[in-house]
C-alpha positions as a Markdown table, in Angstrom:
| # | Residue | x | y | z |
|---|---|---|---|---|
| 1 | Met | -53.1 | -95.4 | 17.8 |
| 2 | Glu | -51.4 | -96.4 | 21.3 |
| 3 | Glu | -49.4 | -98.5 | 19.6 |
| 4 | Ala | -48.4 | -95.6 | 17.1 |
| 5 | Thr | -47.4 | -93.6 | 20.0 |
| 6 | Arg | -45.5 | -96.3 | 21.3 |
| 7 | Arg | -43.4 | -96.5 | 18.5 |
| 8 | Thr | -42.7 | -93.0 | 18.1 |
| 9 | Ser | -41.5 | -92.9 | 21.9 |
| 10 | Arg | -39.2 | -95.8 | 21.1 |
| 11 | Arg | -37.9 | -94.7 | 18.1 |
| 12 | Asn | -37.7 | -90.7 | 19.7 |
| 13 | Leu | -35.9 | -92.5 | 22.6 |
| 14 | Leu | -33.5 | -94.7 | 20.5 |
| 15 | Gly | -32.8 | -91.7 | 18.6 |
| 16 | Arg | -32.3 | -89.4 | 21.8 |
| 17 | Ser | -29.6 | -92.8 | 23.2 |
| 18 | Val | -28.0 | -92.5 | 19.7 |
| 19 | Ala | -27.5 | -88.8 | 19.9 |
| 20 | Leu | -26.3 | -88.7 | 23.0 |
| 21 | Ala | -23.6 | -91.7 | 22.6 |
| 22 | Ala | -22.3 | -90.0 | 19.7 |
| 23 | Gly | -22.0 | -86.8 | 21.6 |
| 24 | Ala | -20.3 | -88.3 | 24.7 |
| 25 | Leu | -18.1 | -90.0 | 22.2 |
| 26 | Gly | -16.9 | -86.9 | 20.3 |
| 27 | Val | -16.6 | -85.1 | 23.5 |
| 28 | Gly | -14.4 | -88.0 | 24.7 |
| 29 | Ala | -12.2 | -87.7 | 21.5 |
| 30 | Val | -12.2 | -84.2 | 21.8 |
| 31 | Gly | -10.4 | -84.4 | 25.8 |
| 32 | Arg | -8.0 | -87.3 | 24.7 |
| 33 | Val | -6.5 | -84.9 | 22.0 |
| 34 | Gly | -6.4 | -82.1 | 24.4 |
| 35 | Thr | -5.0 | -84.2 | 27.1 |
| 36 | Ala | -2.4 | -85.7 | 24.7 |
| 37 | Glu | -1.7 | -81.9 | 23.3 |
| 38 | Ala | -1.3 | -80.9 | 27.1 |
| 39 | Ala | 0.7 | -84.2 | 28.0 |
| 40 | Arg | 3.2 | -83.5 | 25.3 |
| 41 | Pro | 6.4 | -82.2 | 27.1 |
| 42 | Glu | 8.0 | -78.9 | 25.5 |
| 43 | Thr | 11.6 | -79.2 | 24.4 |
| 44 | Arg | 14.8 | -77.1 | 24.9 |
| 45 | Asp | 17.2 | -77.7 | 22.1 |
| 46 | Phe | 20.9 | -76.3 | 22.8 |
| 47 | Gln | 24.5 | -76.7 | 21.9 |
| 48 | Leu | 27.8 | -77.1 | 24.0 |
| 49 | His | 31.0 | -77.3 | 22.4 |
| 50 | Gly | 34.4 | -78.8 | 23.6 |
| 51 | Arg | 38.1 | -78.1 | 23.6 |
| 52 | His | 41.1 | -80.5 | 25.1 |
| 53 | Phe | 39.2 | -83.6 | 24.8 |
| 54 | His | 41.6 | -86.6 | 25.8 |
| 55 | Leu | 40.6 | -90.1 | 26.1 |
| 56 | Gln | 43.0 | -92.3 | 28.8 |
| 57 | Ala | 43.8 | -95.5 | 30.2 |
| 58 | Pro | 46.7 | -96.6 | 32.1 |
| 59 | Thr | 48.2 | -99.1 | 29.3 |
| 60 | His | 46.2 | -97.3 | 26.3 |
| 61 | Arg | 48.7 | -95.7 | 23.6 |
| 62 | Ala | 47.7 | -92.8 | 21.6 |
| 63 | Gly | 47.1 | -93.4 | 18.0 |
| 64 | Lys | 46.1 | -96.8 | 18.8 |
| 65 | Leu | 42.2 | -97.5 | 18.7 |
| 66 | Pro | 40.8 | -99.0 | 21.6 |
| 67 | Glu | 40.5 | -102.9 | 21.5 |
| 68 | Lys | 37.3 | -104.8 | 22.5 |
| 69 | Gly | 37.1 | -105.2 | 26.7 |
| 70 | Asp | 39.5 | -101.8 | 27.0 |
| 71 | Arg | 38.2 | -99.5 | 30.0 |
| 72 | Leu | 39.0 | -95.7 | 29.2 |
| 73 | Ser | 38.3 | -92.7 | 30.7 |
| 74 | Ala | 37.7 | -89.1 | 28.4 |
| 75 | Tyr | 37.6 | -85.3 | 29.7 |
| 76 | Gly | 37.3 | -82.0 | 28.0 |
| 77 | Glu | 36.5 | -78.4 | 29.1 |
| 78 | Leu | 32.8 | -77.2 | 27.7 |
| 79 | Leu | 32.2 | -74.2 | 26.3 |
| 80 | Asp | 29.1 | -71.8 | 25.3 |
| 81 | Arg | 30.1 | -72.0 | 21.7 |
| 82 | Pro | 33.2 | -72.8 | 19.7 |
| 83 | Asn | 36.3 | -71.1 | 20.7 |
| 84 | Gly | 33.7 | -69.5 | 23.3 |
| 85 | Lys | 33.8 | -69.1 | 27.2 |
| 86 | Ala | 34.2 | -71.9 | 29.6 |
| 87 | Val | 30.8 | -73.2 | 31.0 |
| 88 | Gly | 31.9 | -76.4 | 32.5 |
| 89 | His | 33.9 | -79.7 | 31.9 |
| 90 | Phe | 33.0 | -83.2 | 30.7 |
| 91 | Thr | 34.2 | -86.6 | 32.0 |
| 92 | Ala | 33.3 | -90.1 | 30.4 |
| 93 | Ala | 33.5 | -93.9 | 31.3 |
| 94 | Phe | 34.3 | -95.6 | 28.0 |
| 95 | Phe | 33.8 | -99.5 | 27.3 |
| 96 | Ala | 35.2 | -100.8 | 24.0 |
| 97 | Leu | 32.8 | -103.4 | 22.5 |
| 98 | Asp | 33.3 | -105.6 | 19.5 |
| 99 | Ser | 30.4 | -107.4 | 18.2 |
| 100 | Pro | 29.6 | -108.7 | 14.9 |
| 101 | Phe | 25.8 | -107.9 | 15.3 |
| 102 | Ala | 25.9 | -103.8 | 16.1 |
| 103 | Gly | 27.7 | -101.3 | 14.7 |
| 104 | Ala | 28.5 | -99.6 | 18.3 |
| 105 | Ser | 32.3 | -100.0 | 19.2 |
| 106 | Ser | 31.7 | -98.1 | 22.7 |
| 107 | Leu | 29.6 | -98.1 | 25.6 |
| 108 | Glu | 29.8 | -94.5 | 27.0 |
| 109 | Leu | 28.6 | -92.8 | 30.4 |
| 110 | His | 28.7 | -89.1 | 30.1 |
| 111 | Thr | 28.7 | -86.2 | 32.7 |
| 112 | Phe | 28.2 | -82.4 | 32.0 |
| 113 | Asn | 29.5 | -80.7 | 35.2 |
| 114 | Leu | 28.0 | -77.4 | 34.6 |
| 115 | Ala | 28.0 | -74.3 | 36.8 |
| 116 | Asp | 24.0 | -74.8 | 37.8 |
| 117 | Gly | 24.1 | -78.6 | 38.0 |
| 118 | Thr | 24.9 | -81.5 | 35.8 |
| 119 | Ile | 23.6 | -83.8 | 33.3 |
| 120 | His | 24.2 | -87.8 | 33.1 |
| 121 | Gly | 24.0 | -89.4 | 29.5 |
| 122 | Leu | 24.3 | -93.2 | 28.1 |
| 123 | Gly | 24.8 | -94.3 | 24.7 |
| 124 | Ser | 26.9 | -95.7 | 22.3 |
| 125 | Ala | 29.0 | -94.5 | 19.1 |
| 126 | Ala | 30.9 | -96.3 | 16.5 |
| 127 | Arg | 34.4 | -95.7 | 15.5 |
| 128 | Gly | 34.5 | -92.1 | 14.1 |
| 129 | Ala | 31.1 | -91.8 | 13.9 |
| 130 | Glu | 28.4 | -89.5 | 15.8 |
| 131 | Gly | 27.0 | -91.0 | 18.9 |
| 132 | His | 23.6 | -90.8 | 20.3 |
| 133 | Phe | 22.9 | -90.7 | 23.8 |
| 134 | Ala | 20.3 | -90.8 | 26.0 |
| 135 | Ile | 19.6 | -88.2 | 29.2 |
| 136 | Leu | 19.5 | -90.5 | 32.6 |
| 137 | Gly | 18.9 | -87.4 | 34.6 |
| 138 | Gly | 20.7 | -84.6 | 36.4 |
| 139 | Thr | 21.3 | -82.5 | 39.4 |
| 140 | Gly | 20.8 | -78.9 | 40.4 |
| 141 | Arg | 18.8 | -77.3 | 37.8 |
| 142 | Tyr | 18.7 | -80.2 | 35.3 |
| 143 | Thr | 17.0 | -82.5 | 38.4 |
| 144 | Gly | 14.6 | -85.0 | 36.7 |
| 145 | Ala | 16.0 | -84.0 | 33.0 |
| 146 | Arg | 15.5 | -86.6 | 30.4 |
| 147 | Gly | 16.1 | -86.5 | 26.7 |
| 148 | Ser | 18.9 | -86.7 | 24.2 |
| 149 | Tyr | 21.9 | -85.7 | 22.2 |
| 150 | Val | 24.3 | -86.6 | 19.8 |
| 151 | Ala | 27.9 | -86.1 | 20.4 |
| 152 | Asn | 30.7 | -85.7 | 18.0 |
| 153 | Leu | 34.2 | -85.8 | 20.1 |
| 154 | His | 37.3 | -85.6 | 18.1 |
| 155 | Leu | 39.7 | -87.0 | 21.1 |
| 156 | Arg | 43.4 | -85.9 | 20.2 |
| 157 | Glu | 44.6 | -89.8 | 21.0 |
| 158 | His | 42.7 | -90.9 | 17.8 |
| 159 | Gly | 44.2 | -88.0 | 15.4 |
| 160 | Gly | 41.3 | -85.7 | 16.7 |
| 161 | Asn | 42.2 | -82.1 | 17.2 |
| 162 | Gly | 40.5 | -82.3 | 20.5 |
| 163 | Thr | 37.5 | -80.6 | 20.2 |
| 164 | Ala | 33.8 | -81.7 | 20.7 |
| 165 | Thr | 30.2 | -81.1 | 20.1 |
| 166 | Phe | 27.1 | -81.5 | 21.9 |
| 167 | His | 23.4 | -81.3 | 20.4 |
| 168 | Leu | 21.1 | -81.7 | 23.4 |
| 169 | Thr | 17.4 | -81.8 | 23.2 |
| 170 | Leu | 16.0 | -81.4 | 27.0 |
| 171 | Ala | 12.3 | -82.9 | 27.3 |
| 172 | Gly | 10.1 | -81.0 | 30.2 |
């Protein structure tokens, strides 16, 4: 009888240990899911529109596409909606690229100067196509900003109408 009691006790102990371990794993998994959901930053999407967008360099002629190695600057006025109220201005440093291995024809550093701070972005674009950019940070209300945006610039010097559209997604 003593041996039967020991077996039962061992079985009970082993069973309880397995149940305890399974319970701990389940609670840990729920904790991880809860943590992952809590760690997911909220995003805020908004658009900025632009007018009077130009691309300039001392030796750059209007209508001529930038060539490999050209350095130019761009600027324009930012609006809250198409043909809306001015909310700031945009500046960019533009570096022309030409690589047989990539579709990008430029590397661009953007600054959005807004009434409540600045947003800084970096990315690339192919000629005549939308560009995809990373938000590097900002100042004022946008301190610590991160996220991304899509830019469509229709520069006058490239035959465009001088407008722009930026779709920004800020995380956090």
